[in-house]
N, C-alpha and C positions, 0 to 999 in steps of 0.2 A: 720762291715766291709763292703765294697763295694767291689763285684768282675764282673769285664767285660768281654770282649772276649779276653784281653791280659793276665789275670791271672787265666781263667778260669781252663784250663786243669792241669795248674799246681795244683790249689789247690782241684783237685776231689780227690786223695788220702786220704786227712785231712775229704774232706767232708764226705767221705764215712766211715771212721772210727767214726765219731761224730755219723752220723745215724745210724750204729749198736749198738753203744751205747749208745743209746738214752732212756730215757722211753717215753715220746712221741714227737712231732714236730708241731707247732705252724706254721701256714699259714697265709700271707694276699698276694693279687696283686693289682695292678693300673694298667688298663685299659686306651687305647686309646679313649673311650666311653664306655658308660655303657648302652645307650637302644635308638636305632634309634627312629627318628621321624614319625612312622609309621602313616598311615589313624586309625581312631578310631576304627573301626573292630577287629585291629592287635594291640591295645591298651591292655597293661594286665588290668584287674579287678577285683573283688571281687567275680563277679559272674563263675569267670573261673574254673575250674577242673584242678588239677596239671597236665593231661595231655595237656589241653588245654594253660595253661600257660607255659608249656614247650614248646610246638611249635611254639609260640609267640616269647618266647625270646631265641628260637635257632636261628634265623634269625640276632638278634643283636649279638648274640657271634661271628658269622659269620664273620660279617661286621667288628667288631673290633678287635684289638690284644695286647695283653699284653706288657707294657713298663717297669714294675720292679715285679719282684717276692720276697718276703721276707719270711724266713723262720729262725725260733729260735730253734734251736734243745736243749731240756730241759733233762739234766741228771741229778741224782740224785750220790750225793758226798758221795764217800764209807766209811765207818766208823764214818760219821757226821747224826745224826738222822735228818729227814725232812729238810735236806737242799740241793739245786738244784744248779745248774750252768748252765747259758744260754748263748748259741755261736749262734749270730745274725748274719745273712747274707742279705746284699740285691745285687740279680741278675739284672741287666741291659740287657734286654734281644730285640733280633732286628730278625724277620725271615730271614732264610737263603737265600740267595741267590747267588745260583749255580747251575750249568748245565741249565736243564728243569725250576729249582723253581726258582720262582719268583713270590712273593705273593702279592695280592693289600688289602690294608684296609685302615680303615676310620678314620679322627678324627672328633672328639666332641668340639664344640665350649666349651661350660661348662667344661667339665673334663678335657680340656687342662689349663685355665682358673683356675679351681679348686686348679690344681696339682702345676701349676706356684706362687699360693699363698703361698703354703707351701714349696717353694725351688726346688721344682723337678727340677734334670739337664736332660735336652733333650738332651744338646748333647752327655753324658755318653750314652742314650740310642738310639742315632742315628748314632753316630761316634763309639760306642765302643759295643754294644750291643750283646751278647752271640748269636750266632744262634741256632735255633732249628728245628725241624719237627716232624710231627707224624708219625706212622707207613707203613701208604699209599704212604705217599712222599718218605721214605725211601726206600722202593721197588724200586721205579720209578730210585730215582739218584743212588741206588745201581746197579742196571740194567745195566743203561748210564754208571756208571765209570768202572765197571769190562769189560763191552764189548768194552771200548774205545768210547763209542759212546755218548759224551759229550762234551760242547763249552762254552767258556766265554762267559755270558748272558749279562752284560750291555756294553755299549759305552765306558765309563769310564774306565770297568777294560781292556777291549781292547786296550784303548788309552796306557794305565799304562804299559803293554804287551809289545804293539808296541816299547813303550820308552826304557824297559828293554832289549829286543833282540836287539834293536840298538844300546844301550850302550855295550853289550857285543860282538856284531860282530866286533865293530871299535876296543875292545882292543883285540880279537883273532889276526886282522891282524896283530901286533904289538909283541904279546904274544911268547914266546918259551915254548917248552913243557914243563910241571911240571910247568910253573905259573900260579898263581892262583890270583883271586878278590875276592872284599866282596861286594855283594848290601844289602845296613843297611835298615834296617827299613819295613821290609817285615815280617810278623807272621800269625799265625793262616793256616786254609785253603789254604790261597792263595799265602801263601809262597809253599805248596807242587803243586798248579796249575801253578805258576810259574817255579819250577823245570821241571815240565812235558813237559811245552811247550818250555821252553829252548832244553831238550834233544832231545824231538821230533825235534825240530827245527836246532840243530849242531851237527852231529853227532862226532866229535873232543874234546866233553868237558864231564865234569863229575861233576854233582853238590853237596852239603853238603849242611846240615840244622845245624846252629849253634847258639848259643846266640847271636851272633853280627850282625845274618842276612844269606842270602844264601853266602856260597863260591861256585865260579867257579873255575877248574880249566881246562886247556888245556891237554888233553892227547890222544895218539894216538888210531888209530881206534883199534887195537888189545889190547890196554889195556882198552878200552871202553867194548870191547867185554867182557872181563876178567871180569872187575866190575859188568857189570850186570847179569852174571850167577853165580856169585859166593858172590857179597854183599847182608846183609841183609838192607841197603837203596837199593834194587833195584825196580824198578817199579810196580812189583805186590804187594810189602809188601805198597809202597806209597799208591795206592789205598785203602785200607783197612784205613790209616793212614788217606786221605782226609776224607773219611766216618766219621769215628770217629770225626774229628775237625767239618764237615759241620754239624752232629747231633747235636754237642754240647751242651744245656742244658739237649736235651732229654735222652742225658747218663745219668745224676743225678736223672732224672725221674725214670727212668728206677731201679735206684739204691734203690730209694727210696720207690718205690713201692715191690720192691723184700725183704725189711727190714721188710714189713708191721706191721709198727710202728703205733700210735695211731695218727691220724693228726686233727688236733684242727686251728678252726675257728671262724670268728664272723661273721653272715650275710652270710655263704660261698658257698650259692648255685651257684653264679654267680661263684666263683672260682673254684667251681666242672666243671661246665660245661665249662670255658675254659680249666681245665687241660685236660677234655676228647679230647675236640677239638683241642687244641695246640699239644697235645705230644701223645697221646694213639692213636684216630681213628676219624675223622671227624664222628658230632654228630648223631645219629642213627633218622630216622625219628617216631620210634618207643620211648615211653614214658619207657615202663617197660623195654625196652633193653637198654635205658641210664640208670637205677636205678641199673639193673643187673649188667651193665660193671664196674659202681665206686665202688659197693660193693666188687667184685672182685678185681677190684685195690686198694681199701683200706677199708677194711675190718669192721674199728674202726674209725668212724667219730664223733665227739665232736664240737657241733655249741654252743659256749659260748652264744650266744644272748637266743638261746632257753630253756638252763639251767637258765642263770640268771633272764627269764621273771616270773618263780613260785616263788623263793625264795625272791625277791624284792617284789613281794606282800606280801607274808607270815612277812617277818621282817620292813613292811612299810619305806622302805627305800624312799627317794627322788627320783623322778621321774628324770630320764637319758635319753640321744635321742643318745650317739655314747659311741663309747669303751672306750675313754679318762675317759667319766664322771663314767663308771662302776666303771672301773682302781680305780681312785680317791675314790669314795665311799668306798669301799672293803680296800683302804688303811688309812681310817679316823676312827676317833673313834666310828663312828656310826656302825662299823662293831663290834661285842661284841667277835671275834678271832681274833683280828687286833695282839696282842701282843704274841699269842700261835701258830697261823699260821704258814706255811713253810716260810722257808728262802732261798731267790732266790737273787744269786749274778750274775754277768757279766762277761764270758770269758774277758782274757785280753784283748783281740784287738777289743770289744763291749765296752768298757766303758765308753765313750760318752752318751750312753743314761742311765748310772747312774746318769749323772749331769744335761744335757737339755734331755727334751720333744723332739720329733720329732713327730707330730701327721701326720699321714698318709704319714709316710716316711714307707715303706712295712716291712722292718725288723723290726723297733719298735714299728708297729700296729701287728708283729705276738708273738714279746715278751710281749706285751701286751695280747694278746689273750692265751699265755701260765701261765702267771702270775694271770691271772682273773679265770681260769678253777682250777689250784689248791689252790686258795684262796676259792671258791665258793666251793669245792670240802673238803676242812677242814671246811667251814660251814656247810654242809649238814650231815658233821659224825659228827659234836658238836650237831647237833640240834637230830642225832638218839641217841648217846650216854652220850650227857651230859658234861659239862667241868670236872667234878671229874674222868672220867672212861673211857678217851679214850685210846683204846687200842695202841700196838706199831707201829706209822706213817710209810707208804712207799707209793709210788703211785699204787701197785698193791689192795692196802686198798683203796685208792679213786675210783679206778677205778671201784671197786665193788660199792660203793655209789652211784657212775654216773650213773651207768646200766642203771637206766629210760630212760636216757638221749641220751645213746650210738644212734647213726644212724638215730637221730631224726634232721634234719635240717630245719631252718627255712626259712618259704617262705615267701616274700612280694607282697602283695596286690593280694590275691587268695580265690580261695572258701575253701580253707581248713590252718591253720597258721604253718603247719609243713608238710614235705616228711618223710616219714617213709623207709631206703635205704634197710632195713633186711627184709620188709616183706609189706603187704598191708597198704597203708595210711589209718589215723583214717578218722572217719568222720568229719565234718564240725563242730566246735562250734560257728560259728558266728551267731550273732542274725538275727531274722527272717527276709525275705523280704519282704517287704512294697508294696501295691500297691495302686498305683495311680492314682484314674481318674480325669480328666480335663474336664470344663464344659466352655462354652461362652470362648475360647481361640484357636481359628481356627488355624490350622498349626504350633501349638507349637514343640519345636525339645528337643531334650536330653542336649544339650547345656543350653537351656531357662530354661530347669526344673534345672538342676545343679546350675544354679546363683540363681533360686529362694530360695534355701537352704543354700547354702552356707554361709551365714551370721548366720544362727544356727548351721548347723552341714555340713557335707562333705560325699556324698552318693555316690555311682556308679549308674550311672544311663542306663537303656536299656530299649529300646521301647518294648511296648507287643503289642499293638494295635496302633489304629489310634489316640484313645483319652484318652489309658492305658499307664502307663510307672512302669517298676518295681525301686525299690530303696533298696539299700544294704550299709550297714555301718559295719565294724569291732568293733563299741561300740554300746555296749546295752542301755546305757545310751542315746546316741543320737538317735536310735531309739523309746524309749521311750517319748523322748523330743520332736519328731518331731507330734507323735500319738496325744499328748497332746496339743501341741498349734495349732495343723491343725483340731481339733474335733469340726465340726460344722463350716468349711472353706466354703463362697457360692461357690466357682470357684474349687478348689482341696479338692479332699474329700481321706483320705488318709484310709486303713486297711491293716490288717493282709493278705499276699497273701497266698490260697489255690489251692493248683495245681492243684486238679481236680474240683474245681470250678471254676478258671481263667484261665487255660490255654487254649489257643485258639484251641490248636490240641485234648485237649479233648472235646471242646465245640463244635467243628466239627462231632469228630468222636460219638457224643450223638445225633448230628442233622441229620446223615448219619443213624445211627442206630436206632433212631426216624420215618424216612421215609421208610425205611425198614420194619420198623414194621406196619407203617401206612398199607402200599400195601399191605403186608402179610396178613394183616387181611380183608383187603376189597377183595383180590383176595378171601379170605374164605368166606366170606359172599356173593360175588354174584356169589362162583361156585357151592355155595350150592344148592341141586335141591329142587323143589318146594314140600309140602306135599299132 
């Protein structure tokens, strides 16, 4: 089900009901870009500590925006054992443009091309995107609206409003008291905005918002005064309605936060960064503060990428590269619990996903996330209890067996493989750092070193000194391979990096200590009195 700005407010009560009755919610987000083309020192690397990775990625999140959010709300069916219904919704979003709010964001050509390949509708994003704002933006616009200190932002809106005022003014010249006219095709918070402008500009009218548009009625000044002071549709109520409309998807985000349901994604770290930045608060500079904020918003996070990595190795499943392939393997005969696992059906308005695959459509991928979670949880339970002695199946039981993976979110290209949102991060389990010493290759750069090894294996490269470089890979076999292949190489010598032996800082410290010790010994000898 696709939801744009025109349908969103009417959908809110149903969405709230679905989330409150859910067992968990699957999430996927599509963006206008993923990572900005930063200079080399700002590119993410296997050398990065989680805090360094966060600060680098934070810049990209601030530069790009969300174009589509997919949610798939999974609920167990009462009275039916281990059966779930999934309500999947696509939300097209576009930043709020109202009053002082006028966001700037970038498009990345590769991301646009990628989404175009999968049929993404940019018209829905640009023309009918649901507005949203974070808490800081909401405070600004709320202050401006409630104090009357707001203005139409874009020249297009100004032109449209001028046309509307001219049309109503011409009609007023000919209308009798009690006559009315309709302004069709105006919806969302723009409808409230236009009504405020009309009421401020024309003292002898009253306006009402109806399904067919804005109804403008000619009234006397006395009747106008009466309506302003007695009508439930008076200006002070409107300002709250304008704020509600301008908040848009942020209203539903707060519902999601208050529901405290488990949130499930696949490689969801970037999703969490955008959720924080776009709907909660601007990303803090402190990595630890970011972790704390996310944990308070969503106490139970499950990243299916992190869960599937372990069980894939144990069951010797074929290698997969994306969420769709994970889903296909779990639905195949390779899965020993294929016929005994949870039954998942689509809700009535989401049945297109039962017939056709829609990869990289956010709601479809959110559905895949939730389905993968249930199927993998069943596999884990089967591994613990065996096929013949499974207890009565329920989502709380699945959540228990998933406990080791809760709040462990996969991290792409960093010094640790995952982030722990409910405590300290785990130490690195990456292969050891290698030290490359270069001879007879003057002026060699990091890029040249990278190209030297790229046909054998891929390393992240960091310069240590004029003729030394650090090499790091996320595969142990690549580290072993390069040590073996370059043993005895006349120009490139590779060994294990030892911090206490090879670090320039430690060497400098030892040299300073050596100089100090030498001078101290010399002073002691020279200062000793003759016998």
